[in-house]
VEXDREN-2710 file (C-alpha; in Angstrom, 1 decimal):
% VEXDREN-2710
k/r/px/py/pz
1/UNK/-130.9/81.7/5.6
2/UNK/-127.2/80.7/5.4
3/UNK/-125.1/82.2/2.7
4/UNK/-124.2/78.6/1.7
5/UNK/-127.7/77.4/1.4
6/UNK/-127.4/77.1/-2.3
7/UNK/-125.0/74.1/-1.7
8/UNK/-127.4/71.4/-0.5
9/UNK/-126.5/69.3/2.5
10/UNK/-126.9/66.1/0.4
11/UNK/-124.5/67.4/-2.3
12/UNK/-121.8/67.9/0.3
13/UNK/-122.2/64.3/1.4
14/UNK/-122.1/63.1/-2.2
15/UNK/-119.0/65.0/-2.9
16/UNK/-117.3/63.6/0.1
17/UNK/-118.1/59.9/-0.2
18/UNK/-117.2/57.3/-2.8
19/UNK/-119.8/57.3/-5.7
20/UNK/-123.2/55.9/-4.8
21/UNK/-122.0/54.7/-1.4
22/UNK/-124.2/56.9/0.9
23/UNK/-127.1/55.3/2.7
24/UNK/-129.4/57.7/4.6
25/UNK/-130.7/57.0/8.0
26/UNK/-133.8/58.7/9.5
27/UNK/-134.8/60.5/6.3
28/UNK/-138.5/60.6/7.3
29/UNK/-137.9/62.2/10.7
30/UNK/-139.5/65.6/11.2
31/UNK/-140.1/67.9/14.1
32/UNK/-142.7/66.8/16.5
33/UNK/-143.2/70.0/18.5
34/UNK/-146.6/71.7/18.0
35/UNK/-145.8/74.9/20.0
36/UNK/-145.9/78.2/18.1
37/UNK/-147.8/76.5/15.2
38/UNK/-144.8/74.3/14.4
39/UNK/-147.1/71.6/13.0
40/UNK/-147.7/74.0/10.1
41/UNK/-144.0/74.2/9.2
42/UNK/-142.4/71.5/7.0
43/UNK/-139.1/70.3/8.4
44/UNK/-137.8/67.6/6.0
45/UNK/-135.4/65.3/7.9
46/UNK/-135.7/68.0/10.6
47/UNK/-132.8/69.9/9.0
48/UNK/-130.1/67.4/9.1
49/UNK/-129.2/64.5/6.8
50/UNK/-127.6/61.5/8.6
51/UNK/-126.3/58.2/7.3
52/UNK/-123.2/56.3/6.3
53/UNK/-120.9/55.6/3.4
54/UNK/-117.3/54.9/2.4
55/UNK/-114.2/56.8/1.6
56/UNK/-111.8/54.8/-0.5
57/UNK/-113.4/51.7/1.1
58/UNK/-113.3/53.0/4.7
59/UNK/-116.7/53.1/6.5
60/UNK/-117.7/56.6/7.9
61/UNK/-120.8/58.0/9.4
62/UNK/-121.8/61.5/8.2
63/UNK/-124.3/64.2/9.2
64/UNK/-124.9/67.3/7.2
65/UNK/-127.0/70.2/8.4
66/UNK/-129.5/71.7/5.9
67/UNK/-129.6/75.4/6.1
68/UNK/-132.8/75.5/3.9
69/UNK/-134.8/74.0/6.8
70/UNK/-135.3/76.6/9.5
71/UNK/-131.7/77.8/8.8
72/UNK/-130.3/74.5/10.0
73/UNK/-131.4/75.2/13.6
74/UNK/-131.2/72.4/16.0
75/UNK/-134.4/71.1/17.4
76/UNK/-135.2/68.0/19.5
77/UNK/-135.4/65.5/16.6
78/UNK/-132.5/67.1/14.7
79/UNK/-130.3/66.5/17.8
80/UNK/-131.5/63.0/18.4
81/UNK/-130.6/62.0/14.8
82/UNK/-127.0/63.2/15.4
83/UNK/-126.8/61.5/18.8
84/UNK/-128.1/58.2/17.4
85/UNK/-125.6/58.4/14.5
86/UNK/-122.9/58.7/17.1
87/UNK/-124.3/55.7/19.0
88/UNK/-124.2/53.6/15.9
89/UNK/-120.7/54.7/15.0
90/UNK/-119.5/53.7/18.5
91/UNK/-121.1/50.3/18.2
92/UNK/-119.4/49.7/14.8
93/UNK/-116.2/51.5/15.5
94/UNK/-116.1/54.0/12.6
95/UNK/-115.3/57.8/12.3
96/UNK/-118.0/60.5/12.4
97/UNK/-117.8/63.4/10.0
98/UNK/-120.1/66.4/10.6
99/UNK/-120.9/69.3/8.2
100/UNK/-122.1/72.3/10.2
101/UNK/-124.3/75.1/8.8
102/UNK/-126.5/76.0/11.7
103/UNK/-128.4/79.0/13.1
104/UNK/-128.2/77.6/16.6
105/UNK/-130.9/76.4/18.9
106/UNK/-134.5/76.3/17.6
107/UNK/-136.2/78.8/19.8
108/UNK/-139.7/77.3/19.2
109/UNK/-138.6/74.1/20.9
110/UNK/-136.7/75.7/23.8
111/UNK/-135.8/73.2/26.5
112/UNK/-136.3/70.2/24.2
113/UNK/-133.7/71.7/21.8
114/UNK/-131.4/72.6/24.7
115/UNK/-131.6/69.0/26.0
116/UNK/-130.8/67.8/22.5
117/UNK/-127.6/69.9/22.5
118/UNK/-126.6/68.2/25.7
119/UNK/-127.2/64.8/24.2
120/UNK/-124.9/65.6/21.3
121/UNK/-122.2/66.8/23.7
122/UNK/-122.6/63.6/25.7
123/UNK/-122.2/61.3/22.7
124/UNK/-119.2/63.3/21.5
125/UNK/-117.6/62.9/24.9
126/UNK/-118.1/59.2/24.9
127/UNK/-116.7/58.9/21.4
128/UNK/-113.6/60.9/22.2
129/UNK/-110.5/58.7/22.0
130/UNK/-112.6/55.8/20.7
131/UNK/-113.5/56.9/17.1
132/UNK/-112.1/59.8/15.1
133/UNK/-114.3/62.8/15.0
134/UNK/-114.1/65.4/12.2
135/UNK/-116.1/68.6/11.6
136/UNK/-116.2/71.0/8.7
137/UNK/-117.9/74.3/9.1
138/UNK/-119.5/75.7/5.9
139/UNK/-121.9/78.3/7.3
140/UNK/-122.7/79.6/10.8
141/UNK/-121.6/77.8/13.9
142/UNK/-122.4/80.0/16.9
143/UNK/-123.3/79.9/20.6
144/UNK/-123.6/76.4/22.0
145/UNK/-123.0/74.9/18.6
146/UNK/-119.4/76.2/18.8
147/UNK/-118.7/73.6/21.4
148/UNK/-119.4/70.8/18.9
149/UNK/-116.3/71.3/16.6
150/UNK/-114.1/71.8/19.6
151/UNK/-115.1/68.4/21.0
152/UNK/-113.9/66.8/17.8
153/UNK/-110.4/65.8/16.8
154/UNK/-110.1/67.8/13.5
155/UNK/-111.9/70.9/12.4
156/UNK/-112.0/72.6/9.0
157/UNK/-113.6/75.9/7.9
158/UNK/-114.7/77.3/4.6
159/UNK/-112.6/80.4/4.3
160/UNK/-115.2/82.9/3.1
161/UNK/-118.7/82.1/4.5
162/UNK/-118.0/80.0/7.6
163/UNK/-118.4/81.6/11.0
164/UNK/-117.4/80.1/14.3
165/UNK/-118.1/82.0/17.5
166/UNK/-119.5/81.8/21.0
167/UNK/-120.2/85.5/21.1
168/UNK/-120.5/87.3/17.7
169/UNK/-117.8/89.9/17.1
170/UNK/-120.3/92.8/17.4
171/UNK/-121.5/91.5/20.8
172/UNK/-118.0/91.8/22.4
173/UNK/-117.4/95.1/24.2
174/UNK/-115.0/97.3/22.3
175/UNK/-115.0/95.1/19.2
176/UNK/-116.7/94.8/15.9
177/UNK/-116.3/92.8/12.7
178/UNK/-114.6/95.8/11.1
179/UNK/-112.0/95.8/13.9
180/UNK/-111.5/92.1/14.3
181/UNK/-113.6/89.4/12.8
182/UNK/-113.2/86.9/15.7
183/UNK/-115.7/84.6/14.0
184/UNK/-113.7/84.2/10.7
185/UNK/-111.8/81.2/9.5
186/UNK/-108.6/83.2/9.3
187/UNK/-108.9/84.2/13.0
188/UNK/-109.5/80.6/14.2
189/UNK/-106.9/79.2/11.9
190/UNK/-104.1/81.6/12.9
191/UNK/-105.0/82.9/16.4
192/UNK/-107.4/80.7/18.4
193/UNK/-105.9/77.4/17.1
194/UNK/-109.4/75.8/16.9
195/UNK/-109.2/75.1/13.2
196/UNK/-106.8/72.7/11.4
197/UNK/-107.2/74.1/7.9
198/UNK/-109.3/76.5/5.9
199/UNK/-110.0/76.7/2.2
200/UNK/-112.7/76.4/-0.5
201/UNK/-115.3/73.7/0.0
202/UNK/-113.9/71.3/-2.6
203/UNK/-110.4/71.5/-1.1
204/UNK/-111.8/70.9/2.4
205/UNK/-113.7/67.8/1.3
206/UNK/-110.5/66.6/-0.4
207/UNK/-108.5/67.1/2.8
208/UNK/-111.1/65.1/4.8
209/UNK/-110.9/62.3/2.3
210/UNK/-107.1/62.3/2.6
211/UNK/-107.3/62.4/6.4
212/UNK/-109.7/59.4/6.6
213/UNK/-107.3/57.3/4.6
214/UNK/-104.5/57.6/7.2
215/UNK/-106.5/57.5/10.4
216/UNK/-107.5/54.2/12.2
217/UNK/-111.2/53.6/12.2
218/UNK/-111.2/53.3/16.0
219/UNK/-108.9/53.0/19.0
220/UNK/-108.5/49.2/18.4
221/UNK/-107.9/49.4/14.7
222/UNK/-104.4/48.5/13.3
223/UNK/-103.2/50.3/10.1
224/UNK/-99.7/48.7/10.4
225/UNK/-100.0/46.5/7.3
226/UNK/-100.8/49.1/4.6
227/UNK/-98.7/48.5/1.5
228/UNK/-95.5/50.5/1.2
229/UNK/-93.9/50.8/-2.3
230/UNK/-91.3/53.4/-1.2
231/UNK/-87.7/52.2/-0.5
232/UNK/-87.4/51.7/3.2
233/UNK/-83.7/52.4/3.1
234/UNK/-84.0/55.4/0.8
235/UNK/-81.2/57.9/1.4
236/UNK/-82.5/61.4/2.1
237/UNK/-79.8/63.6/0.6
238/UNK/-79.2/67.1/2.0
239/UNK/-81.7/66.5/4.8
240/UNK/-79.5/68.3/7.2
241/UNK/-79.7/71.5/5.1
242/UNK/-83.5/71.4/5.6
243/UNK/-83.5/70.9/9.4
244/UNK/-84.8/74.4/10.1
245/UNK/-88.2/73.6/8.5
246/UNK/-89.5/70.2/9.6
247/UNK/-92.2/70.3/6.9
248/UNK/-89.4/69.9/4.3
249/UNK/-87.7/67.2/6.4
250/UNK/-91.0/65.2/6.7
251/UNK/-91.7/65.4/3.0
252/UNK/-88.4/63.6/2.5
253/UNK/-88.7/61.1/5.3
254/UNK/-92.3/60.1/4.6
255/UNK/-93.4/57.3/2.2
256/UNK/-94.0/59.0/-1.2
257/UNK/-93.6/62.4/0.5
258/UNK/-97.0/62.1/2.3
259/UNK/-97.5/64.8/4.9
260/UNK/-100.7/65.9/6.6
261/UNK/-99.9/68.9/8.8
262/UNK/-102.4/69.9/11.5
263/UNK/-103.1/73.4/12.7
264/UNK/-100.7/74.5/10.0
265/UNK/-101.3/78.3/10.4
266/UNK/-101.2/78.3/14.3
267/UNK/-98.1/78.3/16.4
268/UNK/-95.9/77.8/13.4
269/UNK/-92.8/77.3/15.5
270/UNK/-94.2/73.9/16.5
271/UNK/-95.1/71.5/13.7
272/UNK/-97.6/68.7/14.2
273/UNK/-98.2/66.3/11.4
274/UNK/-99.2/62.8/10.3
275/UNK/-96.9/61.0/7.9
276/UNK/-96.4/57.4/6.6
277/UNK/-93.4/55.3/7.4
278/UNK/-93.3/51.7/6.0
279/UNK/-97.0/52.1/5.3
280/UNK/-97.8/52.9/9.0
281/UNK/-99.3/56.2/10.2
282/UNK/-96.9/58.1/12.4
283/UNK/-97.5/61.3/14.3
284/UNK/-94.7/63.9/14.3
285/UNK/-94.0/66.8/16.7
286/UNK/-91.1/69.0/15.6
287/UNK/-89.5/72.4/16.4
288/UNK/-89.3/74.9/13.6
289/UNK/-87.0/77.9/13.1
290/UNK/-87.7/78.7/9.5
291/UNK/-90.8/78.5/7.3
292/UNK/-90.1/78.2/3.6
293/UNK/-92.6/79.5/1.1
294/UNK/-93.8/77.7/-2.0
295/UNK/-91.0/79.5/-3.9
296/UNK/-88.4/77.9/-1.7
297/UNK/-87.5/81.3/-0.1
298/UNK/-87.6/82.0/3.6
299/UNK/-91.1/83.2/4.4
300/UNK/-90.9/83.5/8.3
301/UNK/-88.2/82.9/10.9
302/UNK/-88.7/81.8/14.6
303/UNK/-86.6/81.4/17.7
304/UNK/-86.0/77.7/18.6
305/UNK/-87.9/78.0/21.8
306/UNK/-91.1/76.6/23.3
307/UNK/-94.1/78.8/23.4
308/UNK/-97.4/78.4/25.2
309/UNK/-99.4/78.0/22.0
310/UNK/-96.8/75.6/20.6
311/UNK/-96.8/73.4/23.7
312/UNK/-100.6/73.2/23.9
313/UNK/-100.8/72.4/20.2
314/UNK/-98.3/69.6/20.5
315/UNK/-99.8/68.2/23.7
316/UNK/-103.2/67.9/22.2
317/UNK/-101.7/66.2/19.2
318/UNK/-99.7/63.7/21.3
319/UNK/-102.8/62.9/23.3
320/UNK/-104.7/62.2/20.1
321/UNK/-102.0/59.9/18.8
322/UNK/-101.8/58.0/22.1
323/UNK/-105.6/57.5/22.1
324/UNK/-105.5/55.9/18.7
325/UNK/-102.2/54.0/19.1
326/UNK/-100.4/56.1/16.5
327/UNK/-96.6/56.0/17.1
328/UNK/-94.9/59.4/17.8
329/UNK/-91.7/60.7/16.2
330/UNK/-90.1/63.9/17.6
331/UNK/-87.6/66.0/15.8
332/UNK/-85.9/68.1/18.4
333/UNK/-84.3/71.6/17.9
334/UNK/-85.0/73.7/21.0
335/UNK/-82.9/75.9/23.2
336/UNK/-85.3/77.2/25.8
337/UNK/-88.6/79.0/26.4
338/UNK/-89.9/82.2/24.9
339/UNK/-89.1/85.0/27.3
340/UNK/-91.8/87.7/27.4
341/UNK/-94.1/88.9/30.2
342/UNK/-97.1/87.5/28.4
343/UNK/-95.5/84.1/28.1
344/UNK/-94.3/84.0/31.7
345/UNK/-98.0/83.9/32.8
346/UNK/-98.7/80.7/30.9
347/UNK/-95.5/78.9/29.6
348/UNK/-94.8/76.8/32.8
349/UNK/-98.3/75.3/32.7
350/UNK/-98.2/74.7/29.0
351/UNK/-94.7/73.1/29.2
352/UNK/-96.0/70.9/32.0
353/UNK/-98.9/69.9/29.8
354/UNK/-96.6/68.9/27.0
355/UNK/-94.2/67.1/29.3
356/UNK/-97.1/65.2/30.8
357/UNK/-98.5/64.3/27.4
358/UNK/-95.2/62.8/26.3
359/UNK/-94.5/61.0/29.6
360/UNK/-98.0/59.6/29.9
361/UNK/-98.1/58.3/26.3
362/UNK/-97.5/54.6/26.0
363/UNK/-97.3/54.3/22.2
364/UNK/-93.9/53.7/20.5
365/UNK/-91.9/57.0/20.8
366/UNK/-88.7/57.8/18.8
367/UNK/-86.8/61.1/19.0
368/UNK/-84.2/62.5/16.7
369/UNK/-82.1/65.5/17.9
370/UNK/-81.5/67.4/14.7
371/UNK/-80.2/70.7/16.1
372/UNK/-79.9/72.2/19.6
373/UNK/-81.4/70.4/22.6
374/UNK/-80.8/72.5/25.7
375/UNK/-82.1/72.5/29.3
376/UNK/-85.6/71.5/30.5
377/UNK/-87.1/72.5/27.1
378/UNK/-85.2/69.5/25.7
379/UNK/-86.6/67.3/28.4
380/UNK/-90.1/68.3/27.5
381/UNK/-89.6/67.4/23.9
382/UNK/-89.8/63.7/24.4
383/UNK/-86.3/63.1/25.8
384/UNK/-85.1/59.7/27.1
385/UNK/-85.7/60.8/30.7
386/UNK/-89.4/61.2/30.2
387/UNK/-90.0/58.0/28.3
388/UNK/-88.7/58.1/24.7
389/UNK/-88.0/54.5/23.7
390/UNK/-85.2/55.4/21.2
391/UNK/-83.2/58.6/20.8
392/UNK/-81.1/59.3/17.8
393/UNK/-78.9/62.4/17.2
394/UNK/-77.4/63.9/14.1
395/UNK/-73.6/64.3/14.3
396/UNK/-73.7/68.1/14.7
397/UNK/-76.5/68.1/17.3
398/UNK/-75.7/69.7/20.6
399/UNK/-77.3/68.4/23.8
400/UNK/-76.8/69.9/27.2
401/UNK/-77.7/72.4/29.9
402/UNK/-77.2/75.4/27.7
403/UNK/-75.1/76.9/24.9
404/UNK/-71.4/76.1/25.5
405/UNK/-70.3/79.7/25.3
406/UNK/-72.8/80.8/27.8
407/UNK/-71.9/78.0/30.1
408/UNK/-68.2/78.8/29.9
409/UNK/-68.8/82.5/30.5
410/UNK/-70.7/81.6/33.8
411/UNK/-68.2/78.9/34.9
412/UNK/-65.1/81.0/34.3
413/UNK/-66.3/84.5/35.1
414/UNK/-63.3/85.2/37.4
415/UNK/-60.7/83.8/35.0
416/UNK/-62.1/85.7/32.1
417/UNK/-62.1/89.0/34.0
418/UNK/-58.3/88.6/34.6
419/UNK/-57.3/87.1/31.2
420/UNK/-55.3/89.1/28.8
421/UNK/-57.1/87.5/25.9
422/UNK/-60.6/87.0/27.3
423/UNK/-62.1/86.1/23.9
424/UNK/-59.5/83.5/23.2
425/UNK/-59.9/81.9/26.7
426/UNK/-63.7/81.9/26.3
427/UNK/-63.4/80.2/23.0
428/UNK/-61.0/77.6/24.5
429/UNK/-63.2/76.9/27.5
430/UNK/-66.4/76.8/25.4
431/UNK/-64.9/74.2/23.1
432/UNK/-63.8/72.2/26.1
433/UNK/-67.3/72.4/27.6
434/UNK/-68.9/71.4/24.2
435/UNK/-66.7/68.4/23.9
436/UNK/-67.3/67.2/27.5
437/UNK/-70.9/68.1/28.1
438/UNK/-72.8/69.4/25.0
439/UNK/-72.0/67.2/22.1
440/UNK/-74.0/64.3/20.8
441/UNK/-71.1/62.0/21.6
442/UNK/-71.0/63.1/25.2
443/UNK/-74.8/62.4/25.6
444/UNK/-74.4/59.0/23.9
445/UNK/-71.6/58.0/26.3
446/UNK/-74.0/58.6/29.2
447/UNK/-76.8/56.6/27.5
448/UNK/-79.1/59.6/26.8
449/UNK/-78.7/59.1/23.1
450/UNK/-78.9/55.6/21.6
451/UNK/-77.0/56.2/18.4
452/UNK/-75.5/59.0/16.4
453/UNK/-76.7/58.7/12.8
454/UNK/-76.1/60.5/9.6
455/UNK/-78.9/62.9/8.6
456/UNK/-79.4/61.2/5.2
457/UNK/-80.0/57.8/6.9
458/UNK/-82.7/59.1/9.2
459/UNK/-85.6/57.4/7.3
460/UNK/-84.2/53.9/7.6
461/UNK/-83.2/54.2/11.2
462/UNK/-86.6/55.6/12.3
463/UNK/-88.5/52.9/10.3
464/UNK/-86.3/50.3/11.9
465/UNK/-86.9/51.6/15.4
466/UNK/-90.7/51.7/15.0
467/UNK/-90.7/48.2/13.5
468/UNK/-88.7/47.0/16.5
469/UNK/-91.2/48.8/18.9
470/UNK/-94.3/47.4/17.1
471/UNK/-95.2/45.0/19.9
472/UNK/-94.4/47.5/22.7
473/UNK/-96.5/47.1/25.9
474/UNK/-96.1/49.5/28.8
475/UNK/-98.1/49.4/32.1
476/UNK/-98.6/52.4/34.2
477/UNK/-99.8/52.8/37.8
478/UNK/-103.6/52.2/38.2
479/UNK/-105.5/55.4/38.3
480/UNK/-108.7/56.9/36.9
481/UNK/-106.8/59.7/35.1
482/UNK/-104.1/62.2/35.6
483/UNK/-104.8/65.8/36.6
484/UNK/-102.5/67.7/34.2
485/UNK/-104.7/69.1/31.5
END
């Protein structure tokens, strides 16, 4: 029995939803298999509670696996209840939230249970990009069940008891839980990138409620008219001093400091988050060079480069935003790619994936260059050339092929080798190059930047840009789908 069995499946639903709003569907369903004397076993609701309710007035569909019924194992009717819940959610256009606490396939039902797994996969696939899907893992989620949360848009894990694995740690050659618990919430939050957030059960439920309030109900929903009481022209003082950590910048830019960061512990050099601007939900992708702790001190530092993990994290997020018509804001501060043997194997493909995601996205896209923007790494970060609708830059931003000093050293190699004061000449030529080719003004003169704005005015300019782009429509060549994944 699951270590979380003492927390009933129904109580989790009650804690998630608004008071007295849950309506159960299929409460009388039980297993119908008679093999292995199954008819003698009681399977109330066949181990999963399904139904619907509201979160702050927003309709949601919920299923919660009951670990007290055959350890929450999935049998034929168990799977059919989840699949039918998805079918109903698709008809109505409302999110599905799943609470997982499952021992896996019910061996007594064999192929019927296996087919049921497939039916769940199919419904999740059909729902992808149509309605938001959220899963929270509170107990075991192993084997084929591990595919379920990875087919959803957001995944949470209880930090102590939850386990997520295809192969358990002890079944992997050369590994054991004592060496590396590859099923733990910490592992999937920090290393695999499969989990958006971990925490205690109550905090996870609170985070899901928070998330539902800012997500559209479906891909045709419009959240653009939510009330905003924050000043649209609010000056964000000292914003430039916080540029190294986008999480700080976003807390100042967003309405009432609302920020929901996704995959917060994974690929920390790339920030992906949902914020509110003028009452609208906006997705943000940003480069990070410093992570500040709760005490305001520097906790971690990063190079301003693209990494494989960061690119993939951002690409998945951009694709999600595009599916649900959520505008995308990019805060750019990048000088290149991470240079290691390991990264060299994967970075080109990952950068291509992010480039494709931005270029293929048709929602309103606004970029703000807040620091360095060099080379093809800058192009990948939603530049004008791959489809950004509006590009702003802060006055001290640098935009170009590479750092001005490096460029001058390459261009004037011969002159520098003969100069009496090589350092002085290098400084002179670097300043000249920066003025002509690497400044925000130089980029603006060529039309690659639409305006140079003061950092403290970023909020009002970005809000204005998205308001202008509200009715944006963009057609693309007819095709079934692209092949860059």
